[in-house]
VMD Tcl script that draws the C-alpha trace (Angstrom):
set ca {
  {21.34 -18.48 -70.17}
  {21.37 -21.60 -72.13}
  {19.92 -22.44 -75.55}
  {17.67 -25.20 -76.70}
  {17.46 -26.15 -80.44}
  {13.92 -27.08 -81.56}
  {14.16 -29.45 -84.43}
  {11.80 -30.87 -86.80}
  {10.52 -34.07 -85.37}
  {9.88 -37.44 -87.10}
  {6.33 -37.22 -88.45}
  {5.94 -40.64 -89.79}
  {8.00 -43.35 -91.45}
  {7.27 -42.15 -94.91}
  {7.77 -38.45 -94.22}
  {11.35 -36.98 -94.60}
  {10.63 -33.26 -95.09}
  {8.17 -30.86 -94.55}
  {7.23 -27.14 -95.62}
  {7.27 -24.38 -93.08}
  {3.81 -22.72 -93.64}
  {3.71 -20.12 -90.81}
  {5.53 -18.88 -87.77}
  {3.26 -18.64 -84.67}
  {5.98 -16.97 -82.62}
  {8.19 -14.13 -83.18}
  {11.80 -13.60 -82.08}
  {11.62 -12.25 -78.40}
  {8.26 -13.87 -77.56}
  {7.95 -15.98 -74.55}
  {7.17 -19.62 -75.18}
  {5.40 -22.11 -72.67}
  {6.08 -25.73 -72.52}
  {4.11 -27.59 -75.19}
  {3.01 -24.29 -76.88}
  {3.10 -24.40 -80.73}
  {5.90 -22.45 -82.22}
  {5.45 -23.02 -85.97}
  {3.29 -24.89 -88.60}
  {4.45 -27.35 -91.28}
  {2.80 -29.05 -94.19}
  {3.55 -32.43 -95.67}
  {2.15 -34.43 -98.38}
  {-0.19 -35.98 -95.80}
  {-1.30 -33.40 -93.19}
  {-0.65 -29.90 -91.74}
  {0.46 -29.83 -88.20}
  {1.97 -27.68 -85.50}
  {5.34 -28.16 -83.75}
  {5.30 -27.48 -79.98}
  {8.17 -26.33 -77.87}
  {9.76 -28.88 -75.56}
  {10.97 -26.25 -73.01}
  {9.91 -22.85 -71.61}
  {11.89 -19.83 -72.61}
  {12.20 -16.99 -75.25}
  {12.38 -17.37 -78.87}
  {15.96 -16.33 -79.77}
  {16.44 -17.27 -83.36}
  {14.47 -18.53 -86.50}
  {16.57 -20.70 -88.76}
  {14.04 -21.10 -91.65}
  {11.62 -18.70 -93.36}
  {8.05 -19.41 -94.46}
  {7.83 -21.73 -97.45}
  {11.30 -23.17 -96.92}
  {11.69 -26.92 -97.05}
  {12.98 -28.53 -93.85}
  {14.44 -31.97 -93.45}
  {13.45 -33.98 -90.33}
  {16.10 -33.44 -87.71}
  {16.96 -29.92 -88.82}
  {17.17 -27.01 -86.32}
  {14.33 -24.89 -87.04}
  {14.35 -22.54 -83.86}
  {16.61 -21.70 -80.96}
  {15.11 -20.88 -77.72}
  {16.67 -19.13 -74.73}
  {16.01 -20.94 -71.44}
  {17.13 -20.14 -67.88}
  {20.33 -21.65 -66.85}
  {24.12 -21.05 -66.26}
  {24.98 -17.52 -67.59}
  {28.11 -18.83 -69.00}
  {26.51 -21.74 -70.89}
  {25.52 -20.56 -74.33}
  {25.22 -24.08 -75.86}
  {23.02 -26.90 -76.34}
  {25.45 -29.79 -76.26}
  {27.73 -30.71 -79.43}
  {25.34 -29.25 -81.94}
  {26.23 -25.71 -81.32}
  {29.23 -23.95 -82.54}
  {31.30 -20.87 -81.54}
  {29.52 -17.63 -82.16}
  {32.90 -16.17 -83.60}
  {33.12 -19.07 -86.21}
  {29.53 -18.25 -87.18}
  {30.33 -14.70 -88.04}
  {33.56 -15.73 -90.01}
  {31.75 -18.53 -92.07}
  {28.48 -16.46 -92.77}
  {30.07 -14.73 -95.88}
  {31.62 -17.99 -97.14}
  {28.36 -19.82 -96.81}
  {26.25 -17.14 -98.33}
  {28.61 -17.01 -101.40}
  {28.54 -20.88 -101.71}
  {24.79 -20.84 -101.56}
  {24.51 -18.06 -104.18}
  {26.94 -19.94 -106.50}
  {24.81 -23.05 -106.10}
  {21.68 -21.23 -106.99}
  {23.28 -19.81 -110.09}
  {24.52 -23.22 -111.18}
  {21.03 -24.69 -110.60}
  {19.31 -21.89 -112.63}
  {21.86 -22.53 -115.58}
  {21.64 -26.27 -115.61}
  {18.01 -27.01 -114.72}
  {15.16 -26.40 -117.02}
  {12.73 -23.81 -115.96}
  {9.51 -24.93 -114.27}
  {6.86 -22.64 -113.29}
  {4.37 -23.92 -110.74}
  {2.89 -20.84 -109.74}
  {0.29 -21.08 -112.49}
  {-1.33 -24.17 -110.91}
  {-3.92 -23.97 -108.11}
  {-3.01 -27.46 -107.09}
  {-0.61 -27.92 -104.21}
  {2.48 -29.88 -104.83}
  {5.01 -30.64 -101.98}
  {8.74 -29.40 -102.55}
  {9.84 -33.03 -102.94}
  {7.43 -33.54 -105.80}
  {8.36 -30.26 -107.48}
  {12.11 -31.23 -107.22}
  {11.52 -34.76 -108.77}
  {9.59 -32.99 -111.62}
  {12.15 -30.62 -112.32}
  {14.89 -33.11 -112.27}
  {13.09 -35.47 -114.55}
  {11.81 -32.93 -116.87}
  {8.03 -33.46 -116.08}
  {6.14 -30.78 -117.56}
  {3.27 -28.84 -115.86}
  {0.51 -30.58 -118.10}
  {2.06 -33.84 -117.23}
  {2.14 -33.14 -113.48}
  {-1.49 -31.82 -113.42}
  {-2.81 -34.95 -115.12}
  {-1.25 -37.27 -112.51}
  {-3.95 -38.76 -110.18}
  {-2.77 -38.10 -106.45}
  {-3.21 -40.66 -103.77}
  {-2.35 -38.30 -100.86}
  {-4.43 -36.29 -98.61}
  {-7.03 -34.40 -100.51}
  {-5.70 -35.83 -103.81}
  {-2.18 -34.44 -103.36}
  {0.60 -35.98 -105.68}
  {3.03 -37.88 -103.43}
  {6.42 -39.11 -104.22}
  {5.19 -42.72 -104.98}
  {2.65 -41.09 -107.47}
  {5.26 -39.01 -109.55}
  {7.78 -42.07 -109.50}
  {5.06 -44.40 -110.67}
  {4.11 -42.01 -113.47}
  {7.99 -41.86 -114.42}
  {8.18 -45.50 -114.50}
  {5.09 -45.69 -116.72}
  {6.56 -43.10 -118.99}
  {9.81 -45.00 -119.22}
  {8.00 -48.41 -120.14}
  {5.87 -46.54 -122.75}
  {9.04 -45.13 -124.33}
  {7.83 -41.55 -123.85}
  {10.32 -38.72 -124.20}
  {11.08 -36.36 -121.29}
  {9.78 -32.67 -121.82}
  {13.33 -31.54 -122.50}
  {13.89 -33.91 -125.37}
  {10.51 -33.05 -126.96}
  {11.19 -29.26 -126.81}
  {14.72 -29.82 -128.34}
  {13.35 -31.80 -131.04}
  {13.14 -30.70 -134.59}
  {10.15 -29.11 -136.37}
  {9.85 -31.99 -138.69}
  {9.65 -34.61 -135.98}
  {6.89 -32.47 -134.33}
  {5.05 -32.44 -137.53}
  {5.49 -36.12 -138.11}
  {4.43 -37.23 -134.69}
  {1.37 -35.02 -133.79}
  {-0.06 -35.21 -130.37}
  {-2.97 -37.45 -130.26}
  {-6.32 -35.50 -130.17}
  {-7.66 -37.42 -127.14}
  {-4.66 -36.69 -124.98}
  {-4.48 -33.05 -126.13}
  {-8.18 -32.54 -125.22}
  {-7.52 -34.19 -121.80}
  {-4.95 -31.74 -121.01}
  {-6.98 -28.69 -122.00}
  {-9.00 -27.78 -119.05}
  {-12.21 -25.77 -119.55}
  {-12.05 -22.27 -118.20}
  {-15.12 -21.08 -116.25}
  {-16.44 -17.57 -117.00}
  {-15.40 -14.74 -114.66}
  {-18.00 -14.16 -112.05}
  {-19.11 -10.46 -111.76}
  {-18.42 -8.99 -108.37}
  {-20.79 -6.30 -107.08}
  {-19.61 -3.30 -104.93}
  {-21.37 -4.79 -101.99}
  {-19.99 -8.24 -102.44}
  {-17.15 -9.77 -100.24}
  {-14.44 -11.65 -102.00}
  {-13.08 -14.35 -99.70}
  {-9.96 -16.20 -101.10}
  {-9.85 -19.97 -100.83}
  {-7.48 -21.32 -98.08}
  {-4.83 -23.81 -99.29}
  {-6.71 -26.72 -97.90}
  {-9.96 -25.34 -99.46}
  {-8.15 -25.50 -102.93}
  {-6.89 -29.02 -102.26}
  {-10.47 -30.21 -101.26}
  {-11.97 -28.59 -104.41}
  {-9.47 -30.08 -106.57}
  {-9.74 -33.44 -105.05}
  {-13.56 -33.51 -105.32}
  {-13.50 -32.63 -109.13}
  {-10.71 -35.20 -109.90}
  {-12.78 -37.92 -107.97}
  {-15.88 -37.09 -110.02}
  {-14.11 -37.09 -113.35}
  {-12.03 -40.24 -112.39}
  {-14.86 -42.71 -111.10}
  {-18.16 -43.50 -112.40}
  {-20.34 -42.61 -109.32}
  {-23.51 -44.58 -108.69}
  {-25.71 -44.41 -105.49}
  {-27.75 -47.03 -103.65}
  {-30.08 -45.96 -100.65}
  {-31.35 -48.13 -97.90}
  {-33.66 -47.17 -94.97}
  {-32.82 -48.99 -91.89}
  {-34.71 -49.31 -88.63}
  {-32.24 -48.60 -85.66}
  {-34.74 -48.60 -82.98}
  {-32.99 -51.26 -81.08}
  {-29.70 -49.61 -81.44}
  {-31.00 -46.36 -79.96}
  {-32.69 -48.11 -77.21}
  {-29.57 -50.15 -76.42}
  {-27.32 -47.09 -76.35}
  {-29.42 -45.26 -74.15}
  {-29.39 -48.10 -71.67}
  {-25.61 -48.32 -71.67}
  {-24.20 -45.00 -72.31}
  {-24.08 -43.81 -68.83}
  {-22.46 -46.89 -67.34}
  {-20.04 -46.85 -70.25}
  {-18.86 -43.24 -69.63}
  {-18.53 -43.79 -65.90}
  {-16.48 -47.05 -66.53}
  {-14.47 -46.04 -69.49}
  {-14.28 -42.18 -69.25}
  {-15.43 -41.98 -72.90}
  {-18.67 -41.09 -74.46}
  {-20.38 -43.67 -76.44}
  {-21.82 -42.19 -79.63}
  {-23.45 -43.85 -82.37}
  {-20.30 -43.61 -84.76}
  {-18.30 -46.58 -83.48}
  {-21.52 -48.69 -83.78}
  {-21.87 -47.73 -87.33}
  {-18.09 -48.40 -87.88}
  {-18.36 -51.67 -86.38}
  {-21.25 -52.53 -88.82}
  {-19.35 -51.13 -92.00}
  {-16.13 -53.16 -91.03}
  {-18.34 -56.32 -90.46}
  {-19.88 -55.66 -94.13}
  {-16.31 -55.23 -95.59}
  {-15.25 -58.58 -94.31}
  {-18.16 -60.26 -95.85}
  {-17.86 -58.30 -99.18}
  {-14.26 -57.86 -99.51}
  {-14.32 -56.72 -103.17}
  {-15.65 -53.39 -101.68}
  {-12.33 -53.11 -99.94}
  {-10.20 -52.51 -103.09}
  {-8.51 -49.81 -105.38}
  {-8.40 -49.72 -109.09}
  {-5.01 -49.02 -110.60}
  {-5.23 -48.90 -114.47}
  {-6.57 -52.22 -115.39}
  {-5.51 -53.99 -112.31}
  {-7.62 -54.41 -109.03}
  {-5.82 -54.21 -105.79}
  {-7.57 -56.24 -103.12}
  {-6.71 -54.80 -99.67}
  {-5.57 -56.91 -96.98}
  {-6.36 -54.59 -94.01}
  {-9.73 -52.82 -93.41}
  {-8.89 -49.20 -92.54}
  {-11.92 -47.11 -92.25}
  {-11.64 -43.33 -92.95}
  {-14.22 -41.15 -91.03}
  {-14.74 -37.71 -92.38}
  {-14.47 -35.08 -89.87}
  {-15.56 -31.38 -90.22}
  {-12.90 -28.76 -88.87}
  {-13.86 -25.65 -87.16}
  {-12.82 -23.58 -90.21}
  {-15.42 -25.41 -92.44}
  {-12.72 -27.59 -94.22}
  {-12.62 -31.47 -94.04}
  {-10.18 -34.09 -92.87}
  {-10.37 -37.89 -93.03}
  {-8.51 -39.67 -90.06}
  {-8.14 -43.37 -90.46}
  {-9.05 -46.38 -88.06}
  {-6.45 -48.98 -88.84}
  {-7.49 -52.53 -88.78}
  {-11.02 -51.62 -87.76}
  {-12.32 -55.12 -88.01}
  {-10.05 -56.15 -85.20}
  {-11.29 -53.66 -82.55}
  {-14.09 -54.47 -79.97}
  {-16.77 -51.80 -79.54}
  {-14.75 -50.51 -76.61}
  {-11.61 -50.12 -78.75}
  {-13.71 -48.56 -81.67}
  {-15.29 -46.02 -79.33}
  {-11.94 -44.82 -77.78}
  {-10.26 -44.65 -81.40}
  {-13.10 -42.68 -82.81}
  {-13.32 -40.25 -80.05}
  {-9.41 -39.73 -79.98}
  {-9.05 -39.27 -83.74}
  {-12.06 -36.77 -83.72}
  {-10.79 -34.64 -80.95}
  {-7.33 -34.51 -82.38}
  {-8.73 -33.86 -85.70}
  {-10.60 -30.61 -84.47}
  {-7.46 -29.46 -82.68}
  {-5.20 -30.02 -85.63}
  {-3.17 -32.59 -83.90}
  {-3.20 -35.61 -86.26}
  {0.05 -37.20 -87.30}
  {0.60 -37.83 -91.07}
  {0.32 -41.76 -90.69}
  {-3.26 -41.24 -89.24}
  {-4.69 -39.77 -92.34}
  {-3.28 -42.26 -94.90}
  {-3.91 -45.84 -96.00}
  {-7.64 -45.64 -95.72}
  {-9.42 -48.30 -97.87}
  {-13.29 -47.26 -97.31}
  {-14.79 -43.97 -95.95}
  {-17.77 -43.19 -93.80}
  {-19.15 -39.65 -93.46}
  {-21.95 -38.44 -91.05}
  {-24.27 -36.27 -93.02}
  {-26.90 -36.65 -90.43}
  {-24.95 -34.77 -87.77}
  {-25.97 -31.52 -89.84}
  {-29.55 -32.59 -90.05}
  {-29.43 -34.06 -93.56}
  {-31.68 -37.11 -94.21}
  {-29.26 -38.50 -96.84}
  {-26.66 -37.45 -99.33}
  {-24.62 -38.34 -102.36}
  {-21.15 -38.32 -101.21}
  {-17.93 -38.10 -103.56}
  {-15.63 -41.17 -103.27}
  {-12.39 -40.55 -101.47}
  {-9.81 -41.66 -104.18}
  {-8.23 -44.13 -104.75}
  {-11.15 -46.12 -102.80}
  {-14.03 -47.35 -104.47}
  {-16.98 -46.62 -101.90}
  {-18.01 -44.16 -99.37}
  {-21.08 -44.40 -97.12}
  {-23.08 -41.53 -95.82}
  {-24.98 -41.74 -92.67}
  {-28.28 -39.88 -92.50}
  {-30.08 -38.40 -89.43}
  {-31.84 -40.57 -87.15}
  {-35.57 -39.60 -87.17}
  {-38.64 -40.93 -85.25}
  {-41.27 -41.57 -87.89}
  {-44.63 -43.65 -87.99}
  {-44.05 -47.04 -89.43}
  {-45.83 -50.28 -90.25}
  {-44.73 -52.98 -87.95}
  {-45.18 -56.49 -88.90}
  {-45.97 -59.25 -86.08}
  {-47.40 -62.56 -85.94}
  {-50.74 -61.24 -84.68}
  {-50.84 -58.74 -87.60}
  {-49.70 -55.41 -88.68}
  {-49.88 -52.08 -86.79}
  {-48.66 -48.54 -86.94}
  {-45.76 -47.60 -84.31}
  {-43.14 -44.89 -83.87}
  {-39.66 -46.24 -84.93}
  {-36.30 -44.69 -85.07}
  {-35.03 -44.86 -88.84}
  {-32.15 -43.48 -90.95}
  {-30.99 -43.68 -94.51}
  {-27.74 -45.32 -95.55}
  {-26.43 -43.61 -98.75}
  {-23.85 -45.64 -100.59}
  {-21.69 -44.09 -103.44}
  {-19.48 -46.54 -105.21}
  {-17.28 -46.77 -108.45}
  {-19.36 -48.42 -111.14}
  {-16.25 -49.17 -113.04}
  {-15.44 -52.10 -110.55}
  {-18.46 -52.32 -108.33}
  {-21.61 -53.37 -110.03}
  {-25.05 -52.47 -108.81}
  {-25.64 -55.88 -107.15}
  {-22.24 -55.72 -104.97}
  {-22.88 -52.00 -104.16}
  {-26.54 -52.84 -103.04}
  {-25.78 -55.96 -101.25}
  {-22.89 -54.40 -99.25}
  {-25.14 -51.39 -97.90}
  {-27.93 -53.87 -97.27}
  {-25.30 -55.87 -95.12}
  {-24.69 -52.73 -92.88}
  {-28.42 -52.25 -92.71}
  {-28.92 -55.89 -91.67}
  {-26.32 -55.87 -89.01}
  {-27.75 -52.73 -87.37}
  {-31.37 -54.07 -87.39}
  {-30.02 -57.33 -85.84}
  {-28.62 -55.71 -82.88}
  {-28.77 -57.53 -79.52}
  {-30.60 -55.36 -77.04}
  {-29.00 -57.29 -74.26}
  {-25.36 -57.00 -75.64}
  {-22.85 -56.54 -72.93}
  {-20.07 -53.87 -73.42}
}
mol new
graphics top color blue
foreach p $ca { graphics top sphere $p radius 0.5 }
foreach p [lrange $ca 0 end-1] q [lrange $ca 1 end] { graphics top cylinder $p $q radius 0.2 }
display resetview
């Protein structure tokens, strides 16, 4: 038998490590080609790591919650081959040497842990319901970032997670402002603390209101939030407290769009092997509106507005477990409708199967969510930070409507829907917010019934 070393693959240019969240296979289990062996989590996305070979799981090199570097050997799989071959190239080592080195390595590891516990300040992250990656935790420990300071950092990662760039930017601002690290403050004298009291506003911002405990009846079922559920909850609250949310609603007549899609969808599927849904049509309309109003394609950083060069559309996708993820269509304004349809279908399918890559859920500049897929007529979506706008697509309904013609007005059946636009009133005024969503509506209402695809 020979051995194959399953390593943590490269998951994106900005991802150097991941946390092992669960083992999907146990030692002795049979593994098929491309079958998932374990799950990992990064600052950006959770994903499964499949096997590249068929065989039996022989060894686990890491435990759940361990931090793994890209390229580390995570598991060893026994595969069929030469009975005398027990290696997988130059990476394997002699078993006798392993046995001899294990006590030495264990002792060195214990000594390293002792040194760390003596020299490093104690940081307890268990009290926080917010998820922090091991990399962020290590930086916080090394730089003396307190729990209160870490909780106050606005995260730009998936579901509001604090990324390496977020904490490094915080440390740079703290250094510029001349703030002392936590260790220095804690070792200062009582006189210094009295002479420089903490500002009341900052103290109040750090104090979080505690909700009253909810009584649980004997027949009630208590369901713990999943880790992703906690992240989503935190991200939603953080967005509401960060941005001044304002909504604009526009009703749009999409009768022509509906008729055109019904006319071409069968031929499109036969030719491209893809279904033509309404989503790529709406995404094209949003991309064109963002080109017309580029100040909706921005982010706010303190007192600076960052105008994004690329139009990267996030599309909120519901997962089978009830959670939410937002894959991103990069450079959406450069795709034709065929390319948009293929990209939308691919991202949606892989989102449902938990197969998205970390780079596919980052760098969004504007988000679209389809509340109509669940029957909602319209909604008031929460902005996906650090963006400044999000558009909700309502359900398409056939309703009686007044139709104006040169010969007069009459009542007819039309297909209509509501567009609900939430935007950050700190930087987007009502005029811009309203004109943007009206531009989306105008694009859809002017759809060419004879358009070729």
